[in-house]
C-alpha positions in Angstrom: 59.1 -9.6 19.2 61.6 -9.9 16.3 60.8 -12.4 13.6 63.2 -15.4 13.1 65.7 -14.8 10.3 66.3 -17.0 7.3 69.0 -18.8 9.2 66.5 -20.2 11.7 64.6 -21.8 8.8 67.9 -23.1 7.3 69.0 -24.6 10.6 65.6 -26.3 11.2 65.6 -27.6 7.6 69.1 -28.9 8.0 68.3 -30.7 11.2 65.2 -32.3 9.7 67.2 -33.4 6.6 69.9 -35.1 8.7 67.1 -36.8 10.7 65.5 -38.2 7.5 68.8 -39.0 5.8 70.3 -41.1 8.6 68.1 -44.2 8.0 69.0 -44.1 4.3 72.7 -44.0 5.2 72.3 -46.7 7.8 70.2 -48.9 5.4 72.7 -48.6 2.5 74.7 -51.7 1.5 77.0 -52.0 -1.6 75.2 -55.2 -2.8 71.7 -53.7 -2.9 72.0 -50.0 -2.3 69.1 -48.4 -0.6 66.5 -50.8 -2.0 65.5 -51.7 1.6 63.1 -48.7 1.3 61.2 -50.4 -1.5 59.8 -53.0 1.0 59.8 -55.9 -1.5 58.0 -59.1 -0.7 59.3 -62.6 -1.5 55.9 -63.6 -3.0 55.9 -60.7 -5.5 59.6 -61.0 -6.3 59.0 -64.7 -7.3 56.4 -63.7 -9.8 58.0 -60.4 -11.0 59.5 -59.4 -14.3 62.6 -61.4 -15.2 64.7 -58.2 -15.0 63.2 -57.4 -11.6 64.0 -60.9 -10.2 67.6 -60.8 -11.5 68.4 -57.3 -10.2 70.2 -57.3 -6.8 67.9 -55.8 -4.2 67.0 -56.1 -0.5 64.2 -58.4 0.6 63.8 -58.6 4.4 63.3 -62.0 6.1 59.9 -61.0 7.3 58.8 -59.3 4.0 56.5 -62.0 2.5 54.2 -59.6 0.7 56.0 -56.3 0.8 54.3 -53.0 0.3 53.0 -50.7 -2.4 56.3 -49.1 -3.4 57.6 -52.3 -4.8 55.1 -52.2 -7.6 55.9 -48.7 -8.8 59.6 -49.6 -8.6 59.0 -52.6 -10.8 57.0 -50.5 -13.2 60.0 -48.2 -13.5 61.8 -51.1 -15.2 59.2 -51.1 -17.9 57.3 -47.8 -17.8 55.7 -48.4 -21.2 54.0 -51.6 -19.8 55.2 -53.8 -22.7 56.1 -56.9 -20.7 53.1 -59.2 -20.5 54.5 -60.6 -17.2 53.3 -57.3 -15.5 49.7 -58.8 -15.4 51.0 -61.4 -13.0 53.8 -59.4 -11.3 51.6 -56.6 -10.0 48.9 -57.0 -7.4 46.5 -54.7 -9.4 48.1 -53.9 -12.8 45.6 -51.3 -14.1 45.4 -49.6 -10.7 49.2 -49.4 -10.2 50.0 -48.5 -13.8 47.8 -45.4 -13.7 50.3 -43.9 -11.2 53.2 -43.8 -13.6 55.0 -40.5 -13.1 57.5 -41.6 -10.4 58.3 -44.7 -12.3 59.2 -42.7 -15.3 61.3 -40.4 -13.2 63.2 -43.4 -11.8 63.7 -44.8 -15.3 65.1 -41.5 -16.5 67.2 -41.0 -13.4 68.6 -44.5 -13.6 69.5 -44.1 -17.3 67.7 -47.4 -18.1 70.0 -49.5 -15.9 67.9 -51.8 -13.6 70.0 -51.5 -10.5 70.3 -47.8 -10.8 66.5 -47.5 -11.5 65.5 -49.3 -8.4 67.8 -47.3 -6.2 66.8 -44.0 -7.8 63.2 -44.9 -7.2 64.0 -45.8 -3.5 65.5 -42.3 -3.1 62.9 -40.2 -5.0 61.0 -39.3 -1.9 64.0 -37.8 -0.3 64.9 -35.8 -3.5 61.3 -34.4 -3.5 61.7 -33.6 0.2 64.6 -31.2 -0.5 62.5 -29.2 -2.9 59.6 -29.4 -0.6 61.7 -27.8 2.2 62.4 -24.8 0.1 58.8 -24.4 -0.8 57.7 -24.6 2.9 60.3 -22.0 3.9 58.8 -19.7 1.3 55.3 -20.3 2.4 55.8 -20.1 6.2 58.6 -17.5 6.6 56.3 -14.4 6.5 54.5 -15.6 9.6 57.2 -15.3 12.2 57.7 -17.8 15.0 54.3 -19.4 14.4 55.5 -19.9 10.8 58.8 -21.5 11.9 56.8 -23.9 14.1 54.5 -24.8 11.2 57.5 -25.2 8.9 59.2 -27.6 11.3 56.0 -29.7 11.7 55.5 -30.0 8.0 59.0 -31.2 7.3 58.7 -34.2 9.6 55.0 -34.9 9.7 53.9 -38.5 9.7 52.5 -38.6 6.1 56.0 -37.7 4.8 57.7 -40.2 7.1 55.4 -43.0 5.9 56.0 -42.2 2.2 59.8 -42.0 2.7 60.2 -45.3 4.5 58.2 -47.3 1.9 59.0 -45.3 -1.3 55.3 -44.4 -1.9 53.8 -42.1 -4.5 51.9 -40.0 -2.0 54.5 -37.5 -1.0 55.9 -36.7 -4.5 52.3 -36.2 -5.7 51.6 -34.0 -2.7 54.7 -31.9 -3.4 53.5 -31.4 -7.0 50.0 -30.4 -5.9 51.5 -27.8 -3.5 53.8 -26.5 -6.2 50.9 -26.1 -8.6 49.0 -24.0 -6.0 52.0 -21.8 -5.5 52.4 -21.2 -9.3 48.7 -20.9 -10.1 47.0 -20.3 -13.5 48.0 -22.4 -16.5 51.5 -23.1 -15.3 50.0 -24.5 -12.1 47.6 -26.6 -14.1 50.5 -28.1 -16.0 52.2 -29.1 -12.7 48.9 -30.5 -11.4 48.6 -32.7 -14.5 51.9 -34.3 -13.4 50.5 -34.7 -9.9 47.5 -36.5 -11.3 49.8 -38.9 -13.1 51.3 -39.6 -9.7 48.0 -40.3 -7.9 44.5 -39.8 -9.4 43.0 -38.2 -6.2 45.3 -35.2 -6.8 42.8 -34.2 -9.5 40.9 -32.7 -6.6 43.6 -29.9 -6.6 41.8 -28.3 -9.6 39.4 -26.8 -7.0 42.4 -24.8 -5.8 43.3 -23.5 -9.3 39.8 -22.5 -10.4 38.7 -18.9 -10.2 35.4 -18.0 -8.5 35.0 -14.4 -9.4 33.2 -12.5 -12.2 33.1 -11.8 -15.1 31.7 -15.3 -15.2 32.0 -16.0 -18.9 35.7 -15.4 -18.9 36.1 -17.3 -15.6 34.2 -20.3 -16.8 36.3 -20.4 -20.0 39.5 -20.2 -18.1 38.4 -22.9 -15.6 37.6 -25.2 -18.5 41.0 -24.6 -20.0 42.6 -25.4 -16.7 40.5 -28.6 -16.5 41.6 -29.7 -19.9 45.3 -29.1 -19.1 45.0 -31.1 -15.9 42.8 -33.9 -17.0 43.8 -34.6 -20.6 47.3 -36.2 -19.9 45.8 -38.6 -17.3 42.9 -39.5 -19.6 45.2 -40.3 -22.4 47.4 -42.4 -20.2 44.5 -44.3 -18.6 43.3 -45.1 -22.2 46.7 -46.5 -22.9 46.7 -48.5 -19.6 43.3 -49.9 -20.5 44.7 -51.1 -23.8 47.3 -53.1 -21.9 45.3 -54.4 -18.9 41.7 -55.4 -18.3 39.5 -53.0 -16.4 39.3 -53.8 -12.7 36.2 -54.0 -10.6 37.2 -51.2 -8.2 38.7 -48.0 -9.5 39.4 -46.8 -6.0 41.3 -49.9 -4.8 38.6 -50.5 -2.2 39.9 -47.5 -0.3 36.7 -45.5 0.0 33.5 -46.1 2.0 30.8 -44.2 3.9 32.0 -41.2 5.9 33.5 -41.9 9.3 33.1 -45.6 9.0 36.9 -46.3 8.9 37.5 -43.8 11.8 34.8 -45.4 14.0 36.2 -48.9 13.3 39.7 -47.7 14.5 38.2 -46.0 17.6 36.5 -49.2 18.5 39.8 -51.1 18.1 41.5 -48.5 20.4 38.8 -48.8 23.0 39.4 -52.6 23.2 43.1 -52.0 23.8 42.5 -49.3 26.4 39.9 -51.5 28.3 42.3 -54.4 28.4 45.2 -52.3 29.9 47.4 -52.3 26.8 48.4 -48.7 27.3 50.6 -47.8 30.3 49.0 -44.4 31.1 51.4 -43.8 34.0 54.3 -43.8 31.6 52.5 -41.9 28.9 55.8 -40.1 27.9 57.2 -43.4 26.6 53.9 -44.7 25.3 53.6 -41.4 23.3 56.6 -42.6 21.2 56.1 -46.3 21.1 52.4 -47.3 21.6 50.7 -48.1 18.3 47.1 -48.0 19.9 47.8 -44.6 21.5 49.3 -43.3 18.2 46.1 -44.5 16.4 44.1 -42.3 18.8 46.5 -39.4 18.3 46.2 -39.7 14.6 42.4 -39.5 14.8 42.6 -36.5 17.1 45.2 -34.7 14.9 43.4 -35.2 11.6 40.0 -34.3 12.9 41.4 -31.2 14.6 42.9 -30.2 11.3 39.6 -30.7 9.5 37.6 -28.8 12.1 40.1 -25.9 12.1 39.9 -25.6 8.3 36.2 -25.3 8.2 36.0 -22.9 11.1 38.8 -20.6 9.8 38.0 -20.2 6.2 40.4 -18.6 3.7 38.4 -18.7 0.4 41.0 -16.8 -1.5 43.9 -19.1 -0.5 44.4 -21.9 -3.0 46.1 -24.1 -0.5 43.2 -23.8 1.9 40.8 -24.7 -0.9 42.7 -27.9 -1.7 42.9 -28.8 2.0 39.2 -28.3 2.4 38.2 -30.3 -0.6 40.4 -33.2 0.6 38.5 -33.4 4.0 35.4 -35.2 2.6 37.7 -37.6 0.7 39.7 -38.3 3.8 36.6 -38.9 5.9 35.4 -41.5 3.4 38.7 -43.6 3.6 37.7 -47.2 4.4 38.9 -49.5 7.1 41.5 -51.1 4.8 43.9 -48.1 5.0 42.9 -47.6 8.6 44.1 -51.1 9.4 47.6 -49.6 9.5 46.7 -46.1 10.8 50.1 -44.7 9.8 48.9 -45.0 6.2 46.1 -42.5 6.9 48.6 -39.7 7.6 49.8 -39.6 4.0 46.3 -39.4 2.7 45.8 -36.3 4.9 48.9 -34.4 3.7 47.0 -31.6 1.9 44.8 -31.2 5.0 47.9 -31.0 7.3 49.6 -28.4 5.1 46.5 -26.2 4.9 45.9 -26.5 8.6 49.5 -25.5 9.6 49.6 -22.7 7.1 46.3 -21.1 8.0 47.1 -21.5 11.7 50.4 -19.7 11.2 48.7 -16.9 9.3 46.3 -16.5 12.2 48.8 -16.9 15.0 46.6 -15.4 17.7 45.6 -16.5 21.2 44.8 -20.2 21.3 47.4 -20.9 18.6 49.4 -23.2 20.8 46.4 -25.4 21.7 45.5 -25.8 18.0 49.1 -26.5 17.0 49.7 -29.2 19.6 46.4 -31.0 18.9 46.8 -30.8 15.2 50.4 -32.1 15.3 50.2 -34.5 18.3 50.9 -37.5 16.1 54.3 -36.2 14.8 56.7 -37.3 17.6 55.7 -41.0 17.2 56.5 -40.9 13.4 59.9 -39.2 13.9 60.9 -41.7 16.6 59.8 -44.7 14.6 61.7 -43.6 11.5 64.8 -42.8 13.5 64.8 -46.4 14.7 63.9 -47.8 11.3 66.3 -50.6 10.4 67.8 -51.2 13.9 65.8 -54.4 14.3 67.4 -57.9 14.0 68.0 -59.3 10.5 66.3 -62.6 11.4 63.0 -63.4 13.0 62.5 -62.2 16.6 61.8 -64.7 19.3 58.3 -66.1 18.6 57.3 -66.3 22.2 58.4 -65.1 25.7 58.3 -66.9 29.0 57.6 -64.5 31.9 58.0 -65.6 35.5 58.2 -63.9 38.9 60.2 -66.8 40.2 64.0 -66.5 40.6 64.4 -69.7 38.5 62.3 -70.5 35.6 61.9 -74.0 34.1 62.9 -74.2 30.4 59.6 -74.7 28.6 59.6 -75.6 24.9 56.9 -74.2 22.6 56.1 -75.5 19.2 53.3 -74.4 16.8 51.6 -77.6 15.7 49.1 -78.2 12.9 46.8 -75.6 11.4 49.2 -72.6 11.4 50.8 -70.5 8.7 54.5 -69.7 8.7 55.8 -67.2 11.2 55.5 -63.5 10.2 57.0 -60.6 12.0 58.1 -56.9 12.1 60.8 -55.6 14.3 58.3 -55.2 17.2 55.8 -58.0 16.8 55.6 -61.7 15.7 52.5 -63.7 14.8 51.0 -66.7 13.0 47.7 -67.0 11.3 45.6 -70.1 11.7 44.7 -71.5 8.2 42.1 -74.1 9.5 39.2 -74.3 11.9 41.5 -76.1 14.4 45.1 -75.3 15.3 47.3 -76.7 18.1 50.1 -75.3 20.3 52.5 -77.9 21.9 54.0 -77.0 25.3 56.7 -79.2 26.6 57.7 -79.3 30.3 61.1 -81.0 30.7 61.0 -81.1 34.5 59.8 -83.9 36.7 57.2 -81.6 38.4 54.0 -80.0 37.1 54.2 -76.4 36.2 51.3 -73.9 36.4 51.1 -71.5 33.5 48.8 -69.2 31.6 48.9 -67.8 28.0 48.6 -64.3 26.9 48.5 -63.0 23.3 46.6 -60.7 21.0 44.2 -62.3 18.5 42.2 -61.1 15.5 40.1 -62.6 12.7 39.3 -61.8 9.1 35.6 -62.1 9.6 33.4 -62.5 12.8 33.9 -65.8 14.4 33.9 -67.6 17.8 37.3 -68.8 19.2 37.8 -71.3 22.0 41.2 -72.2 23.6 41.2 -75.4 25.6 43.4 -78.2 27.1 42.0 -81.8 27.0 38.6 -80.4 26.3 38.6 -78.0 29.3 38.1 -74.3 28.3 40.8 -71.9 29.1 39.5 -68.8 27.2 36.9 -68.0 24.6 35.3 -65.1 22.8 32.4 -64.5 20.5 32.3 -62.5 17.2 36.1 -62.0 17.2 37.3 -59.6 14.5 39.2 -56.5 15.8 42.4 -57.0 17.7 41.6 -58.5 21.1 44.0 -59.1 24.0 43.6 -62.6 25.4 44.6 -64.0 28.8 43.8 -67.6 29.6 43.2 -68.9 33.1 45.9 -70.9 34.7 46.4 -74.6 34.0 48.9 -77.3 34.8 51.6 -78.6 32.5 52.5 -82.1 33.6 55.9 -83.5 32.7 56.2 -84.0 29.0 54.1 -82.5 26.2 50.7 -80.8 26.5 48.6 -79.8 23.5 46.6 -76.5 23.7 43.8 -76.5 21.2 42.5 -73.4 19.3 39.1 -74.0 17.7 36.8 -71.9 15.7 33.6 -73.4 14.1 33.7 -71.0 11.2 35.8 -72.0 8.1 38.8 -69.8 7.1 37.9 -66.8 5.0 39.7 -65.0 2.2 42.3 -62.5 3.6 40.6 -59.6 1.8 44.0 -58.3 0.7 45.1 -57.9 -2.9 48.5 -59.1 -1.8 47.4 -62.3 0.0 45.4 -65.1 -1.6 45.3 -67.3 1.6 42.2 -68.3 3.5 42.7 -67.3 7.1 40.9 -68.1 10.4 42.5 -66.2 13.3 45.8 -64.7 14.3 47.9 -65.2 17.4 50.3 -62.4 18.0 53.0 -61.8 20.6 52.5 -65.1 22.4 53.6 -65.0 26.1 53.7 -67.9 28.6 53.2 -66.6 32.1 54.4 -68.6 35.1 52.7 -67.1 38.2 54.6 -67.4 41.4 52.9 -69.6 44.1 51.5 -67.9 47.2 54.6 -68.7 49.3 56.8 -66.8 46.9 54.8 -63.6 47.0 
């Protein structure tokens, strides 16, 4: 069978580029450029640098806390860390400031002009992607159709999608690690030093550069030289950062724990969703693209498949394989904090994903298709979600839904009473946190007749706690040791004419959110509230 020509790779690359570019074109606005991809939160904008606050930029109506990219974009406005306001503006000043390379690139690309700097930073991931596509074509082209499939999968894999849509440092750092492996020797060590200034875990890439062959004296001397080239710039920069900011308690940002602990926690959460019927298995083809719980499972399957394949198909002389293999233990120790949003995990696994797809293409034998599908089964969800990024409404979505099987539905009014935080939302979900041991939900029936209803929602807590939902002291639903996402369905109850108060009670006081971004004390969350009006027997 003839190998695909260079034009096949060009066409696949062009199609992927158009797919990734379209959300940026759609998200552009003259007044704030493409800063939508910085995901800036109102809370951090309010305490940011004066130049950051005054520079036009997009802040979504639901973006209270934002996401990590906003901090590196703000650092780009002062990459020498001279403004003392940075200690307040950033969630973790020393931790963020260590990852300075992309901020410097944005400062240089924006010629020191704040509006340009923020927009350059927002587009850096896409700029890195163009170089990455050329690198991938060079790596995968020698391996025929299997290489073309691996090339396509790498261009749109979930870790890249996640980094692009939130302007994160992971993908640029990964591109530099890959380039350093392709160059090798001292030149590769120089590029890896830049990667380490993007994200410190990229130092693990030194395992790919080191030699492991005699004569050992010359090999050890050369490996030490590579280590100095890679580590010295980061060490000097960290020393400078420490002179500007106090040392923090956790150098890892609380992202690491015992092996498999984060994965097992996510599997437990998935099992709850599956047991409660949250996944429509009969329409798996649509769930494959839209179901968050199902994609969490697919993410675990894909990343573990990649890890198993690397250790059962060893390529000791391949630098990219060595980097992927050394990142596997790091990946398995990722804590439940990143796993909370499982899409985050895919960017941590990028070196593993590349090594898997490359070695698989090199060994394109019988069984290739099974490995390829299992190892990349999480890709379609990411592509679909990114393609739809930005199509949501500009304001808050409807906070609750009334569902009825009757032809005519009474107009019920719902109001969150005491004990709740402000509404929060994404384009798919809306929720409120309880900030007290007791919270109330007020349901108003404007008709002259009683109405039978039940409530359904998904709930979760920061720490283990009991939760009881009741009306006039009569229990409607309860659970013990609530912590992971739990679908709730109350029993039916009557709403007489007028207002009825539904009580949510937990005996345990609110606990700290556990997030660097959120200093609130929270009790439990009610997400995607739905009021169900079952039809009476005569209507069925």
